[in-house]
KELUMSE-552095 format. One line per 10 residues: number of its first residue (from 1); their letters; for each residue x negated, y, z of N, C-alpha, C. Coordinates in nm, 2 decimals, padded with zeros to 4 digits. Atoms other than C-alpha are relative to their C-alpha. Layout:
REM residues N
NUM = a = X,Y,Z,X,Y,Z,X,Y,Z  ...;
//
This chain:
REM residues 262
1 = xxxxxxxxxx = -00.03,-00.12,-00.06,-01.17,-07.94,08.47,-00.08,00.01,00.14  00.07,00.02,-00.13,-01.45,-07.97,08.74,-00.06,00.12,00.04  00.07,-00.13,-00.04,-01.61,-07.62,08.73,00.08,00.09,00.07  -00.07,-00.10,-00.08,-01.53,-07.36,08.98,-00.06,00.13,-00.03  00.05,-00.14,00.04,-01.56,-07.01,08.87,-00.01,00.09,00.12  00.01,-00.09,-00.12,-01.66,-06.72,09.09,00.06,00.14,-00.04  -00.06,-00.14,00.03,-01.52,-06.37,09.12,00.07,00.04,00.13  -00.05,-00.07,-00.11,-01.37,-06.13,09.36,00.16,00.01,-00.01  -00.15,-00.02,00.02,-00.99,-06.06,09.43,00.02,00.12,-00.10  -00.02,-00.08,00.12,-00.84,-05.88,09.15,00.03,00.15,00.02;
11 = xxxxxxxxxx = -00.01,-00.14,-00.06,-00.76,-05.56,09.35,-00.03,00.02,00.14  00.05,-00.03,-00.15,-00.86,-05.39,09.67,00.11,-00.04,00.11  -00.07,00.04,-00.11,-00.73,-05.52,09.99,-00.05,00.07,00.12  00.05,-00.05,-00.12,-00.75,-05.38,10.34,-00.11,-00.10,00.05  00.11,00.09,-00.04,-01.06,-05.53,10.51,00.03,-00.12,00.07  -00.06,00.12,-00.07,-00.87,-05.76,10.75,00.05,-00.10,-00.10  -00.07,00.10,00.10,-00.67,-05.90,10.46,-00.11,-00.05,-00.09  00.12,00.06,00.07,-01.00,-05.94,10.25,-00.06,-00.12,00.07  00.06,00.12,-00.08,-01.14,-06.15,10.52,00.07,-00.11,00.01  -00.09,00.11,-00.02,-00.84,-06.35,10.57,00.01,-00.09,-00.14;
21 = xxxxxxxxxx = -00.02,00.05,00.12,-00.81,-06.41,10.19,-00.13,-00.07,-00.03  00.13,00.06,00.03,-01.19,-06.49,10.16,-00.01,-00.14,00.08  00.00,00.11,-00.09,-01.16,-06.75,10.45,00.10,-00.10,-00.07  -00.09,00.08,00.04,-00.85,-06.90,10.32,-00.05,-00.07,-00.13  00.04,00.05,00.13,-00.99,-06.94,09.96,-00.12,-00.11,00.03  00.12,00.09,-00.03,-01.31,-07.09,10.10,00.04,-00.13,00.06  -00.06,00.13,-00.06,-01.10,-07.35,10.30,00.06,-00.08,-00.10  -00.05,00.07,00.13,-00.91,-07.43,09.99,-00.10,-00.06,-00.09  00.10,00.04,00.10,-01.21,-07.47,09.77,-00.07,-00.14,00.07  00.07,00.12,-00.05,-01.38,-07.70,10.03,00.09,-00.12,00.00;
31 = xxxxxxxxxx = -00.07,00.11,00.00,-01.08,-07.91,10.07,00.03,-00.06,-00.15  -00.01,00.06,00.15,-01.05,-07.94,09.68,-00.11,-00.07,-00.03  00.12,00.08,00.03,-01.40,-08.05,09.65,-00.02,-00.13,00.08  00.00,00.13,-00.09,-01.34,-08.31,09.92,00.11,-00.10,-00.04  -00.12,00.09,00.04,-01.04,-08.45,09.74,00.12,00.02,00.06  -00.11,-00.02,-00.09,-00.80,-08.31,09.99,00.11,00.09,-00.07  -00.06,-00.08,00.10,-00.57,-08.18,09.72,00.13,00.07,00.06  -00.12,-00.07,-00.06,-00.25,-08.10,09.93,-00.04,00.12,00.09  00.05,-00.11,-00.09,-00.44,-07.90,10.18,-00.06,00.11,-00.08  00.05,-00.09,00.08,-00.62,-07.73,09.91,00.10,00.09,-00.06;
41 = xxxxxxxxxx = -00.10,-00.09,00.07,-00.31,-07.62,09.74,00.09,00.08,00.10  -00.07,-00.09,-00.10,-00.16,-07.50,10.06,-00.08,00.11,00.03  00.10,-00.12,-00.03,-00.47,-07.28,10.12,00.01,00.09,-00.11  00.00,-00.09,00.11,-00.46,-07.14,09.77,00.14,00.07,-00.01  -00.12,-00.07,00.01,-00.09,-07.07,09.80,00.01,00.11,00.10  00.01,-00.09,-00.10,-00.15,-06.89,10.12,-00.08,00.13,-00.05  00.08,-00.11,00.06,-00.41,-06.68,09.94,00.09,00.08,-00.09  -00.10,-00.07,00.09,-00.15,-06.58,09.68,00.11,00.07,00.06  -00.11,-00.08,-00.07,00.10,-06.48,09.93,-00.06,00.13,00.04  00.08,-00.12,-00.04,-00.16,-06.22,10.05,-00.03,00.09,-00.12;
51 = xxxxxxxxxx = 00.06,-00.08,00.12,-00.31,-06.13,09.71,00.06,-00.08,-00.12  -00.06,00.07,00.11,-00.08,-06.24,09.43,-00.08,00.00,-00.12  00.08,-00.01,00.12,-00.33,-06.14,09.17,-00.15,-00.05,00.02  00.14,00.05,-00.04,-00.63,-06.33,09.32,-00.04,-00.11,-00.11  00.05,00.07,00.11,-00.81,-06.45,09.01,-00.04,-00.15,00.03  00.06,00.13,-00.03,-00.99,-06.76,09.18,00.11,-00.09,00.04  -00.11,00.10,-00.06,-00.67,-06.89,09.35,00.09,-00.04,-00.12  -00.07,00.04,00.12,-00.47,-06.87,09.03,-00.05,-00.10,-00.09  00.06,00.08,00.10,-00.72,-07.04,08.83,-00.02,-00.15,00.07  00.02,00.14,-00.07,-00.78,-07.32,09.11,00.14,-00.07,00.01;
61 = xxxxxxxxxx = -00.13,00.08,-00.01,-00.40,-07.38,09.14,00.02,-00.07,-00.13  -00.01,00.05,00.12,-00.41,-07.44,08.77,-00.09,-00.13,-00.01  00.07,00.12,00.01,-00.69,-07.68,08.80,00.07,-00.12,00.08  -00.07,00.10,-00.08,-00.51,-07.87,09.08,00.12,-00.05,-00.08  -00.11,00.04,00.09,-00.20,-07.88,08.85,-00.04,-00.10,-00.10  00.06,00.08,00.11,-00.41,-08.02,08.58,-00.02,-00.14,00.05  00.05,00.11,-00.06,-00.56,-08.28,08.80,00.13,-00.09,00.04  -00.12,00.08,-00.03,-00.19,-08.38,08.91,00.09,-00.04,-00.12  -00.09,00.04,00.12,-00.07,-08.43,08.56,00.10,00.11,-00.04  -00.11,-00.09,00.03,00.14,-08.11,08.55,-00.06,00.10,-00.08;
71 = xxxxxxxxxx = 00.08,-00.08,00.10,-00.01,-07.96,08.24,00.07,00.14,-00.04  -00.06,-00.13,00.02,00.26,-07.70,08.17,-00.02,00.10,00.11  00.02,-00.08,-00.12,00.24,-07.56,08.52,-00.15,00.05,-00.01  00.13,-00.02,00.01,-00.14,-07.58,08.49,-00.03,00.13,-00.09  00.01,-00.11,00.09,-00.14,-07.37,08.18,00.05,00.14,00.04  -00.06,-00.12,-00.05,00.09,-07.11,08.33,-00.08,00.08,00.09  00.08,-00.07,-00.11,-00.13,-07.05,08.64,-00.14,00.05,-00.07  00.13,-00.04,00.07,-00.46,-07.04,08.41,00.03,00.13,-00.08  -00.02,-00.13,00.09,-00.30,-06.79,08.17,00.03,00.13,00.10  -00.01,-00.12,-00.08,-00.22,-06.57,08.47,-00.13,00.04,00.06;
81 = xxxxxxxxxx = 00.14,-00.04,-00.03,-00.58,-06.59,08.58,-00.06,00.08,-00.11  00.06,-00.06,00.12,-00.70,-06.50,08.23,00.06,00.14,-00.02  -00.06,-00.12,00.01,-00.46,-06.21,08.23,-00.07,00.10,00.09  00.07,-00.08,-00.10,-00.64,-06.07,08.53,-00.15,00.03,-00.05  00.15,00.00,00.06,-01.00,-06.14,08.39,-00.01,-00.10,-00.10  00.02,00.08,00.12,-01.03,-06.26,08.04,-00.14,-00.02,-00.03  00.13,00.00,00.02,-01.40,-06.26,08.06,-00.08,-00.13,00.05  00.06,00.12,-00.07,-01.46,-06.61,08.24,00.02,-00.12,-00.09  -00.01,00.12,00.10,-01.54,-06.90,08.00,00.08,-00.11,00.05  -00.05,00.13,-00.05,-01.43,-07.18,08.22,00.16,00.01,00.00;
91 = xxxxxxxxxx = -00.14,-00.01,00.01,-01.07,-07.04,08.23,00.06,-00.04,-00.13  -00.04,00.04,00.14,-01.04,-07.05,07.86,-00.01,-00.15,-00.03  00.03,00.15,00.03,-01.19,-07.40,07.85,00.10,-00.08,00.07  -00.10,00.07,-00.08,-00.95,-07.52,08.13,00.13,00.01,-00.06  -00.13,-00.04,00.07,-00.65,-07.36,07.94,-00.01,-00.10,-00.13  00.00,00.10,00.12,-00.76,-07.56,07.63,00.02,-00.15,00.04  -00.01,00.13,-00.06,-00.78,-07.88,07.84,00.15,-00.02,00.02  -00.14,00.02,-00.03,-00.42,-07.83,07.95,00.09,-00.01,-00.13  -00.08,00.00,00.13,-00.28,-07.74,07.61,-00.03,-00.12,-00.08  00.02,00.12,00.09,-00.46,-08.03,07.45,00.07,-00.13,00.06;
101 = xxxxxxxxxx = -00.08,00.11,-00.05,-00.29,-08.27,07.70,00.14,00.02,-00.04  -00.14,-00.01,00.03,00.04,-08.12,07.60,00.02,-00.01,-00.15  00.00,00.03,00.14,-00.05,-08.20,07.23,00.00,00.13,-00.08  -00.01,-00.14,00.08,-00.08,-07.83,07.14,-00.15,00.02,-00.05  00.14,00.00,00.03,-00.41,-07.88,06.96,-00.06,00.13,-00.07  00.05,-00.13,00.06,-00.43,-07.56,06.76,-00.02,00.10,00.11  00.02,-00.10,-00.12,-00.38,-07.36,07.08,-00.11,-00.03,00.08  00.12,00.03,-00.08,-00.63,-07.56,07.26,-00.13,00.04,-00.08  00.12,-00.03,00.07,-00.88,-07.51,06.98,-00.03,00.15,00.02  00.02,-00.13,-00.02,-00.83,-07.14,07.00,-00.06,00.04,00.15;
111 = xxxxxxxxxx = 00.05,-00.04,-00.14,-00.88,-07.14,07.39,-00.16,-00.04,00.00  00.14,00.04,00.01,-01.21,-07.34,07.33,-00.10,00.10,-00.08  00.07,-00.10,00.08,-01.32,-07.09,07.07,-00.03,00.13,00.10  00.01,-00.12,-00.09,-01.26,-06.81,07.32,-00.10,-00.05,00.10  00.10,00.04,-00.11,-01.46,-07.00,07.59,-00.15,00.00,-00.07  00.14,00.01,00.06,-01.76,-07.06,07.35,-00.04,00.14,-00.05  00.04,-00.15,00.03,-01.75,-06.69,07.24,-00.06,00.06,00.13  00.05,-00.05,-00.14,-01.82,-06.62,07.62,-00.13,-00.08,00.05  00.10,00.09,-00.04,-02.05,-06.91,07.68,-00.03,-00.11,-00.10  00.02,00.07,00.12,-02.19,-07.08,07.36,-00.05,-00.13,00.02;
121 = xxxxxxxxxx = 00.07,00.13,-00.02,-02.39,-07.35,07.51,00.06,-00.09,00.13  -00.08,00.10,-00.10,-02.14,-07.55,07.72,00.03,-00.12,-00.07  -00.01,00.13,00.07,-02.15,-07.91,07.61,00.13,-00.05,00.03  -00.14,00.06,-00.02,-01.82,-08.00,07.77,00.10,00.07,-00.10  -00.11,-00.08,00.09,-01.63,-07.72,07.58,-00.02,-00.04,-00.13  00.02,00.05,00.15,-01.81,-07.83,07.25,00.06,-00.14,-00.01  -00.05,00.12,00.01,-01.71,-08.18,07.32,00.16,00.00,-00.01  -00.15,00.00,00.01,-01.35,-08.09,07.40,00.06,00.06,-00.14  -00.04,-00.06,00.13,-01.33,-07.86,07.09,-00.01,-00.12,-00.12  00.01,00.11,00.09,-01.44,-08.17,06.89,00.12,-00.09,00.00;
131 = xxxxxxxxxx = -00.12,00.09,-00.01,-01.16,-08.38,07.01,00.13,00.06,-00.04  -00.12,-00.07,00.05,-00.90,-08.11,06.94,00.00,00.00,-00.15  00.00,-00.01,00.15,-01.03,-08.08,06.58,00.02,-00.14,-00.05  -00.03,00.15,00.04,-01.03,-08.47,06.57,00.14,-00.02,-00.01  -00.14,00.02,00.01,-00.67,-08.47,06.66,00.08,00.08,-00.11  -00.04,-00.06,00.11,-00.61,-08.22,06.39,-00.04,-00.03,-00.14  00.04,00.06,00.14,-00.77,-08.43,06.12,-00.10,00.09,-00.06  00.10,-00.08,00.06,-01.04,-08.17,06.07,-00.15,-00.07,00.04  00.10,00.09,-00.04,-01.31,-08.44,06.08,-00.15,00.06,-00.02  00.12,-00.07,00.02,-01.60,-08.24,05.94,-00.04,00.09,00.09;
141 = xxxxxxxxxx = 00.01,-00.09,-00.10,-01.56,-07.97,06.18,-00.01,-00.06,00.13  00.02,00.06,-00.13,-01.52,-08.20,06.47,-00.14,-00.07,00.01  00.13,00.07,00.01,-01.85,-08.39,06.36,-00.10,00.12,00.04  00.08,-00.11,-00.04,-02.01,-08.04,06.39,-00.01,00.03,00.15  -00.02,-00.03,-00.14,-01.88,-07.99,06.74,-00.06,-00.10,00.08  00.06,00.12,-00.08,-01.98,-08.33,06.86,-00.16,00.02,-00.01  00.14,00.00,00.03,-02.33,-08.28,06.71,-00.06,00.12,00.09  00.05,-00.11,-00.08,-02.37,-07.94,06.90,00.02,-00.05,00.14  00.00,00.05,-00.14,-02.25,-08.10,07.23,-00.11,-00.11,00.03  00.10,00.11,-00.02,-02.50,-08.39,07.19,-00.14,00.06,00.00;
151 = xxxxxxxxxx = 00.12,-00.07,00.00,-02.77,-08.15,07.12,-00.04,00.05,00.14  00.00,-00.05,-00.13,-02.70,-08.01,07.46,-00.02,-00.12,00.10  -00.01,00.11,-00.10,-02.63,-08.33,07.64,-00.02,-00.14,-00.08  00.01,00.12,00.10,-02.78,-08.63,07.43,00.05,-00.14,00.07  -00.04,00.12,-00.07,-02.66,-08.89,07.69,00.15,-00.01,00.03  -00.14,-00.01,-00.03,-02.29,-08.81,07.67,00.06,-00.12,-00.09  -00.05,00.11,00.07,-02.14,-09.14,07.58,00.13,00.02,-00.07  -00.14,-00.03,00.06,-01.78,-09.01,07.50,-00.03,00.07,-00.13  00.04,-00.08,00.13,-01.95,-08.76,07.25,-00.05,-00.09,-00.10  00.05,00.11,00.11,-02.14,-09.05,07.08,00.11,-00.08,-00.05;
161 = xxxxxxxxxx = -00.11,00.09,00.04,-01.83,-09.26,07.07,00.10,00.08,-00.10  -00.09,-00.07,00.09,-01.60,-08.98,06.93,-00.06,00.04,-00.13  00.07,-00.04,00.13,-01.87,-08.87,06.68,00.00,-00.12,-00.10  -00.01,00.11,00.08,-01.88,-09.22,06.56,00.14,-00.03,-00.07  -00.14,00.02,00.06,-01.50,-09.24,06.52,00.03,00.10,-00.12  -00.01,-00.09,00.11,-01.52,-08.92,06.32,-00.07,-00.04,-00.14  00.08,00.05,00.10,-01.79,-09.07,06.10,00.07,-00.11,-00.08  -00.08,00.10,00.07,-01.57,-09.36,06.03,00.12,00.05,-00.08  -00.12,-00.06,00.08,-01.27,-09.14,05.92,-00.08,00.08,-00.12  00.06,-00.05,00.11,-01.52,-08.97,05.69,-00.06,-00.10,-00.10;
171 = xxxxxxxxxx = 00.05,00.09,00.09,-01.63,-09.29,05.53,-00.14,-00.05,00.02  00.15,00.03,-00.03,-01.98,-09.30,05.67,-00.02,-00.11,00.10  -00.01,00.12,-00.09,-01.97,-09.65,05.80,-00.13,-00.03,00.08  00.12,00.03,-00.07,-02.33,-09.71,05.86,-00.04,00.09,00.10  00.03,-00.10,-00.10,-02.38,-09.39,06.05,00.10,-00.02,00.12  -00.09,00.03,-00.11,-02.06,-09.47,06.25,-00.05,-00.11,00.08  00.05,00.12,-00.07,-02.20,-09.82,06.34,-00.12,00.04,00.09  00.11,-00.05,-00.09,-02.53,-09.65,06.46,00.05,00.09,00.11  -00.06,-00.09,-00.10,-02.32,-09.40,06.66,00.05,-00.09,00.12  -00.06,00.09,-00.10,-02.14,-09.68,06.84,-00.10,-00.08,00.08;
181 = xxxxxxxxxx = 00.11,00.06,-00.06,-02.47,-09.86,06.90,-00.07,00.08,00.10  00.05,-00.09,-00.09,-02.61,-09.56,07.06,00.09,00.02,00.13  -00.09,-00.02,-00.12,-02.31,-09.52,07.28,-00.01,-00.13,00.10  00.01,00.13,-00.08,-02.34,-09.89,07.40,-00.15,-00.02,00.06  00.15,00.00,-00.06,-02.73,-09.85,07.45,00.01,00.08,00.13  00.00,-00.08,-00.12,-02.64,-09.58,07.70,00.10,-00.06,00.11  -00.10,00.08,-00.10,-02.34,-09.78,07.87,00.07,-00.10,-00.07  -00.05,00.12,00.07,-02.26,-10.12,07.76,00.14,-00.05,00.03  -00.12,00.06,-00.05,-01.95,-10.19,07.97,00.11,00.09,-00.03  -00.12,-00.08,00.04,-01.69,-09.98,07.77,00.07,-00.08,-00.10;
191 = xxxxxxxxxx = -00.07,00.08,00.10,-01.43,-10.20,07.60,00.03,00.07,-00.12  -00.04,-00.09,00.12,-01.31,-09.92,07.37,-00.11,00.00,-00.11  00.12,-00.01,00.10,-01.66,-09.88,07.22,-00.02,-00.12,-00.07  00.02,00.12,00.06,-01.70,-10.24,07.15,00.12,-00.03,-00.11  -00.12,00.01,00.09,-01.35,-10.25,06.99,-00.02,00.09,-00.12  00.03,-00.10,00.10,-01.44,-09.93,06.78,-00.12,-00.06,-00.09  00.12,00.05,00.08,-01.77,-10.10,06.67,00.06,-00.11,-00.09  -00.07,00.10,00.08,-01.57,-10.40,06.56,00.08,00.05,-00.11  -00.09,-00.06,00.12,-01.33,-10.19,06.35,-00.09,00.05,-00.12  00.09,-00.05,00.11,-01.63,-10.04,06.16,-00.05,-00.14,-00.07;
201 = xxxxxxxxxx = 00.03,00.14,00.06,-01.76,-10.40,06.10,00.09,-00.06,-00.08  -00.10,00.05,00.08,-01.44,-10.50,05.99,00.02,00.07,-00.13  -00.01,-00.08,00.13,-01.42,-10.21,05.74,-00.11,-00.05,-00.10  00.11,00.05,00.10,-01.76,-10.33,05.61,00.01,-00.14,-00.03  -00.05,00.14,00.03,-01.60,-10.68,05.58,-00.11,-00.10,00.07  00.09,00.08,-00.06,-01.86,-10.82,05.82,00.08,-00.06,00.12  -00.09,00.05,-00.09,-01.59,-11.03,06.00,-00.06,-00.07,00.12  00.05,00.07,-00.11,-01.81,-11.25,06.20,-00.06,00.08,00.11  00.07,-00.09,-00.11,-02.01,-10.97,06.38,00.12,00.09,00.06  -00.11,-00.09,-00.06,-01.67,-10.77,06.41,00.06,-00.08,00.11;
211 = xxxxxxxxxx = -00.06,00.09,-00.10,-01.53,-11.08,06.60,-00.09,00.00,00.13  00.09,00.00,-00.11,-01.83,-11.08,06.84,00.02,00.14,00.08  -00.03,-00.13,-00.07,-01.75,-10.70,06.91,00.13,-00.01,00.07  -00.14,00.02,-00.06,-01.38,-10.78,06.98,-00.01,-00.09,00.13  00.01,00.08,-00.11,-01.48,-11.06,07.20,-00.08,00.06,00.11  00.08,-00.07,-00.11,-01.73,-10.85,07.39,00.10,00.10,00.07  -00.09,-00.08,-00.08,-01.45,-10.59,07.46,00.11,-00.08,00.07  -00.09,00.08,-00.08,-01.21,-10.87,07.58,-00.06,-00.06,00.12  00.07,00.04,-00.12,-01.48,-11.00,07.81,00.01,00.10,00.10  00.00,-00.11,-00.09,-01.47,-10.67,07.97,00.15,00.05,00.05;
221 = xxxxxxxxxx = -00.14,-00.03,-00.02,-01.09,-10.61,07.95,00.09,-00.11,-00.06  -00.08,00.10,00.05,-00.88,-10.92,07.90,00.14,00.03,-00.05  -00.13,-00.04,00.03,-00.56,-10.73,07.87,00.00,00.11,-00.11  00.02,-00.11,00.10,-00.68,-10.50,07.58,00.08,-00.06,-00.12  -00.07,00.06,00.10,-00.41,-10.55,07.33,-00.05,00.03,-00.14  00.06,-00.02,00.13,-00.57,-10.38,07.04,-00.11,-00.08,-00.03  00.12,00.09,00.04,-00.88,-10.59,07.07,00.05,-00.14,-00.03  -00.06,00.11,00.03,-00.67,-10.90,07.07,00.06,00.00,-00.14  -00.05,-00.02,00.13,-00.49,-10.78,06.76,-00.11,00.00,-00.11  00.11,-00.01,00.08,-00.81,-10.69,06.59,-00.09,-00.13,-00.02;
231 = xxxxxxxxxx = 00.07,00.13,00.00,-00.97,-11.02,06.69,00.09,-00.10,-00.11  -00.07,00.08,00.09,-00.68,-11.18,06.51,-00.02,00.02,-00.16  00.03,-00.03,00.14,-00.75,-11.00,06.19,-00.13,-00.06,-00.04  00.13,00.06,00.03,-01.11,-11.11,06.20,00.01,-00.15,-00.02  -00.02,00.13,00.00,-01.02,-11.46,06.26,00.07,-00.04,-00.11  -00.06,00.03,00.13,-00.78,-11.46,05.98,-00.08,00.02,-00.12  00.09,00.00,00.11,-01.04,-11.33,05.75,-00.10,-00.11,-00.01  00.09,00.11,-00.01,-01.27,-11.61,05.88,00.06,-00.13,-00.03  -00.08,00.12,00.03,-01.00,-11.86,05.78,00.00,-00.09,00.12  -00.02,00.09,-00.10,-00.95,-11.98,06.12,00.15,00.05,00.06;
241 = xxxxxxxxxx = -00.14,-00.05,-00.02,-00.56,-11.93,06.13,00.05,-00.04,00.13  -00.05,00.03,-00.13,-00.47,-12.11,06.45,-00.04,00.09,00.10  00.05,-00.09,-00.10,-00.70,-11.90,06.65,00.05,00.14,-00.02  -00.07,-00.13,00.04,-00.57,-11.59,06.47,00.14,00.01,00.06  -00.13,00.00,-00.05,-00.22,-11.68,06.56,00.01,00.03,00.15  00.01,-00.01,-00.15,-00.31,-11.72,06.93,-00.03,00.14,00.05  00.05,-00.14,-00.03,-00.49,-11.38,06.92,00.13,00.09,-00.02  -00.11,-00.07,00.04,-00.18,-11.22,06.75,00.11,-00.02,00.12  -00.11,00.04,-00.12,00.05,-11.38,07.03,-00.04,00.07,00.12  00.04,-00.06,-00.12,-00.16,-11.24,07.31,00.02,00.15,-00.01;
251 = xxxxxxxxxx = -00.02,-00.14,00.02,-00.16,-10.89,07.15,00.15,00.04,00.01  -00.15,-00.03,-00.01,00.22,-10.90,07.11,00.05,-00.01,00.14  -00.04,00.01,-00.13,00.28,-11.01,07.46,-00.05,00.13,00.09  00.05,-00.11,-00.08,00.06,-10.73,07.59,00.06,00.13,-00.05  -00.08,-00.12,00.05,00.23,-10.47,07.37,00.13,00.00,00.06  -00.14,00.01,-00.05,00.57,-10.59,07.49,-00.01,00.03,00.16  00.02,-00.03,-00.15,00.45,-10.57,07.86,-00.01,00.15,00.02  00.03,-00.15,-00.02,00.32,-10.21,07.80,00.13,00.07,-00.04  -00.13,-00.06,00.04,00.66,-10.12,07.64,00.10,00.00,00.11  -00.10,00.01,-00.12,00.85,-10.25,07.94,-00.04,00.08,00.12;
261 = xx = 00.06,-00.07,-00.10,00.63,-10.06,08.18,00.00,00.17,-00.02  00.02,-00.14,00.04,00.64,-09.73,07.99,00.10,00.09,00.06;
//
């Protein structure tokens, strides 16, 4: 949710008030861009006291709430902005992001579709739409969305990774493996992609190479429980039971630690 939209106040204000609103919003936006989020929020709130239907302030309070993990509140403010001006693609996309974080994937998908109806060539929205479809188990549609995102931004590592995950779900293992390899060629230091690559190799019963991928993931993140568990499976398949047990033990300890801190 990094894009900032443009627009005027939603209704006319006296000139002095307009000037004050404009200055306050500009101050809030500058603080927001500098990461001074408390000061940004205070400025946006001052704008809304003067002009309660200020589209930009409503939208940016929503963005701030999203950044702070307050996704319900974010969705509420962004919806208020959309009610004032439904013709700005980024608000629909940002609403989709908030809804997706709340697990409301059908509603998120509808928001992304509205955003794309207004701005069809937005790679981020196409990617986020793909992740919503992925969560809904609509893998063929997710693949098409990731393909469209990558046509616009071919170096998007996350899109390559998620596209490959979808290909695995569709049973297209060779294509999935090639997708993970492309992601790693762009950025090699991502433990999850190494782990995902190992899972495809495991599906292909290439346990020796799968083991190498899991160990690459663990070299980057030694506390990666899933990689320890998957490493255990590969070692078991390779008839190295003592090492497999050790790997499973590490996984179980990490899973227990994670549950304790949840």
